[in-house]
FILO-523751 format. One record per residue (C-alpha): residue in three letters; x, y, z; residue number from 1. Coordinates in Angstrom, 1 decimal, padded with zeros to 4 digits. Example, Ala and Ser with C-alpha at 12.3 -4.5 7.8 and 13.67 -1.06 7.14 Angstrom:
2
{ALA,{012.3,-004.5,007.8},1};
{SER,{013.7,-001.1,007.1},2};
***
This chain:
312
{MET,{057.0,060.7,106.8},1};
{THR,{053.6,059.7,107.6},2};
{GLY,{053.8,059.0,110.8},3};
{GLU,{055.0,062.3,111.2},4};
{THR,{052.5,063.9,110.1},5};
{LYS,{049.6,062.4,112.8},6};
{MET,{051.8,063.5,115.4},7};
{ASN,{052.0,067.2,114.3},8};
{MET,{048.2,066.9,111.9},9};
{THR,{047.6,070.8,113.5},10};
{LYS,{050.5,072.4,112.9},11};
{THR,{051.6,070.7,109.3},12};
{PHE,{048.8,071.0,107.2},13};
{ARG,{049.5,073.7,104.9},14};
{GLY,{052.7,071.9,104.5},15};
{LEU,{051.0,069.1,103.5},16};
{VAL,{048.9,070.6,100.8},17};
{LEU,{051.9,072.3,099.7},18};
{SER,{053.4,068.9,099.3},19};
{VAL,{050.9,067.8,097.8},20};
{ALA,{050.2,070.4,095.7},21};
{LEU,{054.0,070.4,094.1},22};
{ALA,{053.6,066.5,093.6},23};
{THR,{050.7,067.0,091.3},24};
{GLY,{052.7,070.0,089.7},25};
{ALA,{055.8,067.4,089.3},26};
{LEU,{052.9,064.3,087.8},27};
{VAL,{052.0,066.6,085.5},28};
{GLY,{055.7,067.4,084.2},29};
{THR,{056.7,064.4,083.7},30};
{GLY,{053.4,063.2,081.4},31};
{THR,{054.9,066.5,079.2},32};
{ALA,{057.7,064.7,078.9},33};
{VAL,{056.8,061.3,078.2},34};
{ALA,{054.6,063.5,075.1},35};
{GLN,{057.8,064.9,074.2},36};
{THR,{059.3,061.8,074.0},37};
{LYS,{056.6,060.0,071.5},38};
{PRO,{058.3,057.8,069.2},39};
{VAL,{057.8,059.3,065.2},40};
{PRO,{055.9,057.4,063.5},41};
{LEU,{056.9,055.2,060.3},42};
{CYS,{056.7,053.0,057.7},43};
{ASP,{055.9,050.2,057.8},44};
{GLY,{055.1,047.8,054.7},45};
{LEU,{055.2,044.3,052.9},46};
{ILE,{056.0,043.1,049.5},47};
{SER,{053.0,041.0,048.1},48};
{ALA,{054.0,039.9,044.6},49};
{PRO,{054.4,036.1,042.8},50};
{SER,{056.2,034.1,044.5},51};
{MET,{057.5,032.8,040.8},52};
{TRP,{058.0,034.7,037.3},53};
{GLU,{057.8,032.3,035.0},54};
{LEU,{058.7,032.6,031.2},55};
{ASN,{058.1,030.1,028.4},56};
{TYR,{059.6,030.2,025.5},57};
{ASP,{059.6,028.3,022.1},58};
{PRO,{062.7,029.6,020.3},59};
{ASN,{061.1,028.1,016.9},60};
{GLY,{058.0,029.8,017.4},61};
{ALA,{056.0,033.3,018.4},62};
{PRO,{059.3,035.0,020.6},63};
{ASN,{058.6,035.1,024.0},64};
{VAL,{061.5,036.9,026.1},65};
{GLN,{059.7,038.7,028.2},66};
{ASP,{056.8,039.9,030.3},67};
{VAL,{055.1,042.4,033.2},68};
{PHE,{055.4,041.4,036.7},69};
{ASN,{053.7,043.5,039.3},70};
{VAL,{055.1,044.4,043.3},71};
{THR,{052.5,046.3,045.4},72};
{LEU,{053.8,047.5,048.0},73};
{ILE,{051.8,047.9,051.0},74};
{ASN,{051.8,050.6,053.5},75};
{ASN,{050.5,049.7,057.3},76};
{GLY,{052.3,052.7,059.4},77};
{GLY,{051.8,055.8,060.3},78};
{ALA,{053.9,057.9,058.2},79};
{ALA,{054.9,057.4,054.2},80};
{CYS,{057.0,054.6,052.5},81};
{PRO,{059.4,056.8,050.4},82};
{GLY,{061.9,054.4,048.9},83};
{ARG,{063.6,052.7,045.9},84};
{LEU,{063.1,048.6,044.5},85};
{VAL,{066.4,046.6,045.0},86};
{VAL,{066.9,043.1,043.7},87};
{LYS,{069.2,041.1,045.3},88};
{SER,{070.7,037.3,043.8},89};
{LEU,{070.0,034.6,047.0},90};
{ASN,{072.8,032.5,045.5},91};
{GLY,{075.3,034.6,044.6},92};
{ASP,{074.3,033.4,040.2},93};
{LEU,{073.6,036.6,038.1},94};
{VAL,{072.1,034.0,035.8},95};
{LEU,{069.5,031.6,035.3},96};
{ARG,{070.8,028.5,035.4},97};
{SER,{069.3,025.0,034.1},98};
{THR,{068.4,022.6,036.7},99};
{GLU,{069.8,020.2,034.7},100};
{THR,{073.0,021.0,033.1},101};
{THR,{075.5,024.1,033.4},102};
{GLN,{073.5,026.3,030.1},103};
{THR,{072.8,029.9,031.7},104};
{VAL,{070.8,032.2,030.1},105};
{PRO,{071.2,035.9,031.0},106};
{PHE,{068.1,037.8,032.0},107};
{TYR,{066.9,041.7,032.9},108};
{LEU,{064.8,043.1,035.1},109};
{HIS,{063.2,047.0,034.9},110};
{LEU,{060.9,048.8,036.4},111};
{SER,{058.7,050.0,033.5},112};
{THR,{057.3,053.6,035.6},113};
{PRO,{059.4,054.7,035.9},114};
{PHE,{062.0,052.7,033.9},115};
{ARG,{065.2,051.6,035.7},116};
{ASP,{067.7,048.5,035.8},117};
{VAL,{067.1,046.2,039.0},118};
{THR,{069.1,043.8,036.9},119};
{PRO,{070.8,041.7,040.4},120};
{GLY,{074.3,043.0,040.3},121};
{PRO,{078.0,042.2,041.7},122};
{ASP,{077.5,045.6,043.3},123};
{ASP,{074.7,046.7,045.9},124};
{SER,{072.2,049.1,044.2},125};
{GLN,{072.9,052.8,046.1},126};
{LEU,{069.9,054.5,047.3},127};
{ASN,{069.9,058.0,045.2},128};
{GLY,{066.4,059.8,044.7},129};
{THR,{062.8,058.2,045.3},130};
{ASP,{061.5,055.8,042.8},131};
{ILE,{057.7,055.9,044.9},132};
{SER,{056.3,057.0,047.9},133};
{VAL,{053.5,055.0,049.6},134};
{PRO,{050.9,057.5,051.9},135};
{PRO,{050.1,056.0,054.8},136};
{GLY,{047.3,053.1,054.9},137};
{GLN,{047.5,053.1,051.3},138};
{GLN,{049.4,050.9,048.4},139};
{GLY,{051.4,051.1,045.3},140};
{ILE,{052.3,049.1,042.2},141};
{LEU,{055.9,048.8,040.4},142};
{PRO,{055.2,047.1,037.5},143};
{VAL,{058.5,045.0,036.4},144};
{ILE,{059.4,043.8,033.0},145};
{PHE,{061.2,040.0,033.5},146};
{GLY,{063.3,039.5,030.4},147};
{VAL,{065.8,037.2,028.9},148};
{THR,{068.6,037.4,026.6},149};
{PRO,{068.8,033.1,025.0},150};
{GLY,{071.0,033.9,022.3},151};
{MET,{071.2,030.7,019.4},152};
{ASN,{070.8,027.3,020.7},153};
{LEU,{068.9,027.2,023.5},154};
{PRO,{068.5,023.5,025.1},155};
{ALA,{065.0,023.1,025.8},156};
{GLY,{064.6,022.8,029.9},157};
{ARG,{063.4,024.7,032.8},158};
{TYR,{066.0,027.5,033.7},159};
{THR,{065.9,029.1,037.2},160};
{LEU,{067.4,032.1,039.8},161};
{PRO,{066.1,032.8,043.0},162};
{VAL,{066.3,036.5,044.1},163};
{GLU,{064.9,039.4,046.7},164};
{LEU,{062.9,041.9,045.9},165};
{GLU,{063.7,044.6,049.2},166};
{PHE,{062.0,047.9,049.3},167};
{ARG,{064.8,050.5,051.5},168};
{THR,{063.0,053.0,052.6},169};
{THR,{065.0,056.3,051.5},170};
{ASN,{064.8,058.8,054.5},171};
{ASN,{065.4,055.5,057.3},172};
{ARG,{062.2,055.9,058.9},173};
{GLY,{061.4,052.3,058.1},174};
{ASN,{061.9,048.5,057.9},175};
{VAL,{063.8,046.9,054.7},176};
{ILE,{060.8,045.3,053.3},177};
{ALA,{061.8,041.6,051.1},178};
{LYS,{059.9,039.0,049.4},179};
{PRO,{061.5,036.5,047.4},180};
{VAL,{061.1,035.6,044.3},181};
{THR,{061.5,032.7,041.7},182};
{LEU,{062.7,033.8,037.6},183};
{VAL,{061.4,031.1,036.1},184};
{LEU,{062.3,030.0,032.0},185};
{ASN,{060.6,026.9,030.7},186};
{VAL,{062.6,026.2,026.6},187};
{ARG,{059.9,024.3,024.4},188};
{SER,{061.3,021.3,023.6},189};
{SER,{060.2,022.3,019.6},190};
{ALA,{062.2,021.9,016.5},191};
{MET,{062.0,023.8,012.8},192};
{LEU,{062.7,021.7,009.5},193};
{GLY,{063.6,024.0,006.3},194};
{ILE,{065.0,024.5,002.9},195};
{LYS,{067.6,027.0,001.7},196};
{GLY,{070.0,027.5,-001.2},197};
{GLU,{069.2,027.3,-004.2},198};
{PHE,{065.3,025.9,-005.3},199};
{THR,{062.5,027.9,-006.6},200};
{ARG,{058.6,027.5,-005.2},201};
{HIS,{055.6,025.7,-006.2},202};
{GLY,{052.7,026.0,-004.1},203};
{SER,{054.4,024.3,-000.8},204};
{ALA,{057.1,022.5,-002.4},205};
{ALA,{060.4,023.1,-002.7},206};
{VAL,{061.6,022.0,-005.9},207};
{ILE,{065.2,021.9,-007.0},208};
{ASN,{065.8,021.3,-010.8},209};
{LEU,{069.0,019.0,-011.2},210};
{GLY,{069.3,020.3,-014.7},211};
{SER,{069.8,017.3,-017.6},212};
{LEU,{069.6,014.3,-016.4},213};
{GLU,{072.9,012.5,-016.8},214};
{THR,{074.6,009.3,-015.1},215};
{GLY,{077.0,010.1,-012.2},216};
{ILE,{076.6,012.6,-008.8},217};
{LYS,{074.6,016.1,-008.9},218};
{THR,{074.8,018.6,-006.4},219};
{PRO,{072.9,021.3,-006.1},220};
{ALA,{073.8,024.9,-003.4},221};
{THR,{071.2,023.4,-001.6},222};
{GLN,{070.9,022.1,001.9},223};
{VAL,{067.9,020.7,004.2},224};
{TYR,{068.3,022.5,008.0},225};
{VAL,{066.9,021.4,011.5},226};
{ARG,{066.8,024.0,014.6},227};
{SER,{065.7,021.6,017.2},228};
{THR,{065.8,022.7,021.5},229};
{SER,{066.2,019.2,021.8},230};
{GLY,{066.7,015.7,020.2},231};
{TYR,{064.8,014.9,017.3},232};
{LEU,{063.5,012.2,014.8},233};
{LEU,{063.9,013.1,010.5},234};
{THR,{062.2,011.1,008.9},235};
{VAL,{063.1,011.0,005.0},236};
{SER,{060.5,009.4,002.6},237};
{SER,{060.3,009.8,-001.7},238};
{ASP,{056.9,009.6,-003.4},239};
{ASN,{058.0,007.0,-006.3},240};
{HIS,{060.2,004.9,-004.1},241};
{GLY,{063.5,006.1,-004.9},242};
{TYR,{062.3,006.5,-009.1},243};
{LEU,{062.0,009.8,-011.1},244};
{LYS,{059.5,009.2,-013.7},245};
{HIS,{058.1,010.5,-016.6},246};
{ARG,{055.2,012.5,-016.7},247};
{LEU,{054.2,009.7,-019.0},248};
{PRO,{054.2,005.8,-017.4},249};
{GLY,{057.4,003.0,-018.0},250};
{TRP,{060.1,005.7,-017.9},251};
{SER,{061.4,006.3,-015.0},252};
{ILE,{065.4,006.6,-013.4},253};
{ARG,{067.0,004.8,-010.7},254};
{TYR,{068.5,007.3,-007.6},255};
{ASN,{069.2,007.8,-004.4},256};
{MET,{070.2,011.2,-002.1},257};
{ARG,{072.7,012.2,000.6},258};
{MET,{072.3,014.1,003.2},259};
{GLY,{075.5,016.0,005.0},260};
{GLN,{076.8,012.8,006.0},261};
{HIS,{073.9,010.3,005.2},262};
{ASP,{073.8,007.8,002.4},263};
{ILE,{069.8,007.1,001.7},264};
{ASP,{068.2,004.4,000.2},265};
{LEU,{065.0,006.1,-001.0},266};
{SER,{063.2,002.6,-001.7},267};
{VAL,{062.6,002.8,001.7},268};
{PRO,{061.5,005.5,004.2},269};
{TYR,{064.9,006.8,005.8},270};
{THR,{065.3,008.1,009.7},271};
{ILE,{067.9,010.2,011.6},272};
{ASN,{067.7,009.9,014.8},273};
{MET,{069.7,012.5,017.1},274};
{PRO,{068.4,011.1,020.2},275};
{VAL,{070.9,013.2,022.9},276};
{PRO,{068.7,016.0,024.9},277};
{ALA,{070.6,018.8,023.6},278};
{ALA,{069.8,022.2,021.5},279};
{TYR,{070.7,020.8,016.9},280};
{PRO,{071.5,023.4,014.6},281};
{ASP,{072.2,021.0,011.6},282};
{ASP,{072.3,021.6,008.3},283};
{TYR,{072.2,018.7,006.1},284};
{PRO,{073.7,019.6,001.9},285};
{LEU,{072.0,017.3,-000.7},286};
{SER,{073.4,015.0,-003.7},287};
{PHE,{071.7,012.8,-005.8},288};
{SER,{073.5,009.9,-007.3},289};
{ILE,{071.4,009.3,-011.0},290};
{GLY,{071.3,006.0,-012.2},291};
{ASP,{071.4,004.7,-015.8},292};
{VAL,{069.6,007.6,-018.3},293};
{GLU,{070.9,005.6,-021.7},294};
{ASN,{068.4,005.6,-023.8},295};
{MET,{065.4,007.1,-022.0},296};
{ARG,{062.6,009.4,-023.6},297};
{ALA,{063.5,012.6,-023.3},298};
{GLY,{061.4,014.7,-021.0},299};
{ARG,{060.7,016.3,-017.6},300};
{TYR,{061.5,013.2,-014.6},301};
{SER,{060.4,013.8,-011.2},302};
{ASP,{060.2,012.6,-007.7},303};
{THR,{058.6,014.1,-004.1},304};
{ILE,{061.1,014.1,-001.4},305};
{ARG,{058.7,014.0,001.8},306};
{PHE,{060.7,015.1,005.5},307};
{GLU,{058.6,014.8,008.5},308};
{LEU,{060.7,016.5,011.4},309};
{MET,{059.3,014.9,015.3},310};
{ALA,{061.2,016.9,018.5},311};
{LEU,{062.1,014.5,021.4},312};
***
């Protein structure tokens, strides 16, 4: 075409100008088409949250079975991010599992504002409605309650579950935003000691009344109990080394005690050793073997028995 233009310069000048004008018009038209197909702005977000959510739980102390963890949704895109938070188990478990045994602990995850249960279940959560909408260049905070229902007799140890937090947009105008998190429950090694049944209180001491002292077995409806999340040592000792003593010097009655299956000679300290790491809900019924009371002076005889408990 260039060669033809050179040979017919005078004759075709107007046509050449016209052709250029048409070409220019075609370029303008092409530019307009590109503007019309420009991508619609999308939500472009990310999730910021602690990578580990930990609860420290002492069954024998102050209960601490839940806490709040903030999930922050950051929108770096050009459109709002409306959607819902969904939590999925990464290994298929729907409970926290011990790192050492087969013991498991149920748990729950709740959005606190607005309230919604986001605990992982056997089926995927459905996107119905909008929980939050984050404008472009801004962020939104979702407070999530992580709690456990530990039940009774939970052994000490560490219980975990890997999950994934997903924020799914409800208008399909953004990507699925994901963040892995590990849920952790730490159960302390702790033990609690107490007494129940027939007894009275005198200050901080429990008083067991054996009634009229006679040689033989006395079995009050009294139990010493231990609640431990791990192994324990229970030491029993007598202030009078196994004697009930009169308030006047020189008068005493020998006696021994039985705790559950343990026959205890109170002349020396006695230790019950439960070394296996497990949960122990142990009850020890008490009975007392009273020695010879012949020719004893009338009056009140007593002794103080001490129980010392240590968690292993």
